[in-house]
N, C-alpha and C positions, 0 to 999 in steps of 0.2 A: 390789636384788640382781640380779646379772647373769644373764639367762636365755639359755642357748645352745640352739640348735636340737638336737633329739634326733638329728638325722642324724649329728652329729659323734661321738656315742657309738657309734652303729652303725658308722660308717666306721672308727673305731679298732679295734673288735672284729673287723671284717672283715679288716683288714690284719694284725692280730696272730695270727689263726687259722692253724694249720699246714695243710699240704696233706693231703688224704685220699687214700689209695691206691686205685687203680682195682681193681674186681672183674674177674675173668676175663670177657672179652666173651662167651665161649661160654655163660655162665650167664644172659645177658640180664638182668643185675641192675645197677641204677644206684645207686651209693653217694650218698645224699643225706641231709640233715638234715630231720627231720619238721617240717612247719609246726606252730606252736603251735596248740592247740585253740581258743583264743579270745583275740584281742588286747584285747577289752573285757570279757573274763570273763563273757560271756553266751552263750546258745545259743538256737536257735529250735526249737520243736517241729514246726513246719511252715513250708515255704517254697514259695510259689506263683510260677509263671513267667507273667508278663504282659509279655513283652519287646517293647519298641518299637524297640530298636536292637541289632544284633549285628555285631561287628567281627571279621573274619579267622577265620571258623569254617566254611569251605566244604569242607575236606578230611576224608577218612576217616582219614588218618594224619597224624601231626605229627612233624617232625624234632626230634631231641634233638641238642644240640651238646656236644662235649667241650671243656674249657677247658685252656689251657696258660699257664704264667706268662710274663710279659714280662721279658726280661733287661735290666737297667739296669747300665751299666758305670760305673766310677769316673770316666772322662773325661766322661760325660754329667752326672753329679752335680756335678762341679767346674765344668762349663760353666754350669750353673744358678746355682751360687754366684757365679761371676764376674759374670754379668748382674745378679744381685741385689745386688751390691756387698759380698759377704762375702769378705773378704780373708784375715785371719789366723784360721785355723780348725784344728781337729783332725779327722782322718778315722778313724773306728772301724769295723772290718770284723769282724763276728762271724757266728755260724751263722744267725741269724734276720734281722739287719738290716745295712745299710750306712748309716752316719750321719755327717753332717758338722755340726759345731757350733762356734760362736765364743763369746767371752767376753761378748758383748752380748745373748745369748739367741736369736740367729738359729740355725735348725736346718733341715736337710734330711735326711729319713729315707727310705730305700728298704727295703721289706719284701720279702724275697727269695722268700717263698712265692708271691707274686703278681706282683712287680715294681711294686707300687703305691708311690706317692711322696707324702710329706707334707712340706710346707714351711711353717714358721711363722717370723714375723719379729718383731723386738723391738718394732716399732710397735704390734703387737697388744695388748701389755700396757698401753699408754697410753690405749687407747680407753675411753671412759666417764668419764674424770676430769673432762672438761668437756663439757657438752652441745653437740652439734654440729648443724649444719643441712645439709640436702641442697644441694650446690653445683652439681650437674650433672643433666642428664636421664638417664633409664635407658639410652638408647642410648649415651651417652658412657661410662657405667660399663661397659657391655658391651664397648665398643671398647677401654677400658683393659685389661680382663681378656684380651681376644683378643690384644692387642698383646704383653702379657707372656708369654702362653702360646706364641705364635708365635715370639717372640724366644728362648725357652728350648728350643724344639723339643718342647714338651709337647702342642701342639694338633695331634695327628695327624689324618689324613683321616677316621678312624672317628668322630670327634667333631665333624665340620664339616657333617654333612648335615641337622641339625635346628637350628631357631632356639633360641638360648640362652634360658634362663629366668632372670628376675631377681626378687628379692624383698628386703624389709627383713629384717634379722637382727641378732643380737648385742644384744638389747634390755636396756636399763637401766631399772629401776623406781625412780621417785622418789615420795615421799609429799608431796603438796601441803599448803599451810597448812590447807585445809578437811578434811584427812584422806583425801582421795581419792588413789588411786594412779595415776600416769601413767607409761606405758612409752614410751621412745623408742629408735629403732634407732641403732646405732653403725656398722654396715656395710651395704653392699649385697652380697648373695650372688648370684653369677652361676653358673649350672649349665649345663654342656655335656653333653648326653645322647649315649649311644652310638647308632650307626646301627641301623636295623631289620635283622633277619635273616630272609631269605626272606619279606619283607613283613610280619613280625610285630614288634611293639614289644618292646624289651628294657627291662624295668622292674626294680623293686626298688632297692636302694641302689647296686649296682655293675653294670656299669662306668659311671663318669661322672667329670667333672672339676668340682670345686667351688672357686670363687675368691671370697675375701672382699676387698672393696675398701672402704677407709674412706670416709666421706663427703667427706673432703678429697681423695680420689683416690689414696691409697697402697694398694698391694697388701700385705695384712697376713697372709694365709695362702692356701695352695693345696693341695688334696688331689686326687690323681688315682688313683682305684681302677681298675686296668686288668687286662685279660685278652685273650688271643687265642683265637678260637674256630674249630673246624673241625667239619664234620658228623660225627656219630657213627652215627646210624641212625634210621629212621622207625618210630614206634610207633603202634598203633591209638589213635585219639582217643576219649575218653569222650563219650557223649551228655550233653546238658545236664541232662536229668532225673536221670541217674545221678550227675553232679557235685553237683547240689543235694541228692540223697539223702545223699551223702557228707558234705556240710556239716551236715546235720541230725544225722548220726551222729558229729559231732565231728572230721571229717577236714578241716581247713582253719582259717582264721583269720577272725574277724568283728570289724570295727571299727564302733562305733555312735556316733551323736550324737543328742542330744535324748531324748525320753521314748519308749522303745521297749517293745514287749511281747514275747510268746513266738512271734509269727508274723511272717514277713517276706514281702515281695513284690518280686521281681526285675524291674526295668524295663529295665536295659541289661546286656549281657554282652559281654566282649571276651576274646580270646586274647592272652596276652602271655608272653614269657619272663621268668622271675622267679628271682632268686637266693634260695637258701634261708637258713637261720639262719647258716651259716658264710660266706655271701655269696661274696666273691671267692676264697676258698680252696676252694670246691667244685669238683670235677673235671667237673661237668656243668651245663649250662644247661637247666633243666627248664621245659616249658610249663605254664601254669596258666590257669584262668579267673578273671577279675575280675568279680564281680557287684556292681551298684549298685542300690539300691532303697529302699523305705521300710518302716517297722514302727511301728504306732501313730502317735504324733505325732513320730516321729524318722526318721532315715535310717541306712543302713548301707552299708558296703563289705565284701565278702567275697572271700577268695582261697582257691581249692582246686585240686587237681591236675587237669590236663587229660588225663592218661593214668592207667591203672589202677595201683593200689598194688602189684600183683603183680610189677611190673617194678622195684620199689625194694628196696634193702637199706638200712634206716635206721640212721644213726649218730646219737649223742647224742639218743636217742629221748626224747620227752616223754611223761610219764605223763598222758594226757588225763583220767584219772578222778580225779586229785587237784587240789588248788588250788595246787600249788607250782610249776606250770610258769612259765617265764620269758616275759614278754611280748616280742613283736617289734614294734617300732613304726617 
């Protein structure tokens, strides 16, 4: 059975989400989606701070950025099609998307709410039919992805400041004669991360560029979640102990691995900009704290706001008291 990385589910949800309207600036309220109460459906009764490493937390105030969609024209999408060798196609322009498709299954879709682009090519459907072997080094796969993005104009400067990340993906699971399951990858996934803003990492799903390269060296899919950001205003930053208190009270998301109990200990903390549930369609880029630590015989990563909730006007609110909230992974 083919196992796709969960990131693609999130990427599609991010691009399909509509724009949220800005609240009046005079009200000093930021329209955001509430972080799910628990990614692993657990909570801690107490969290201790024994921090060995703190990243980007020296300021009393933190800048919030407002986001604007990136406009993608028909000429730009047809130029991508031409480079990809897509010749006879139909161009469909509706309220939400601008899409280009041909009879072979190649498709390029622009999501107007954000300007994000998703390209999928017919070769992707052939993956996994025959077990493949890695033919090149990781550096060569990265070069292939960079060359394709540069040639189509998708590798803008904002995505060139950090070293790309590469990993195996698109796993196919086979059952061996002895009954054991064996998973092998069909693609190398290369990710190009967005630049830091004011020295702070931009995290979450978007913005980033994700390129799938087959083990044979073919580009089989490209997804670019993009936004343009401008400074909105500085807000007082939460102290770490207050942020930890918020986590205990269910304000934030906790991901666990291993055998954890009801008490956590934070060893590292960093400040990042993080996209909320609607990701790229959110009008603001909100700072959060990312805590990493241990609990019992397991580990955890937790995400909670770095500014006080009094500045937020929540949309699509999650009922943290019920078990029906949707996980964000």
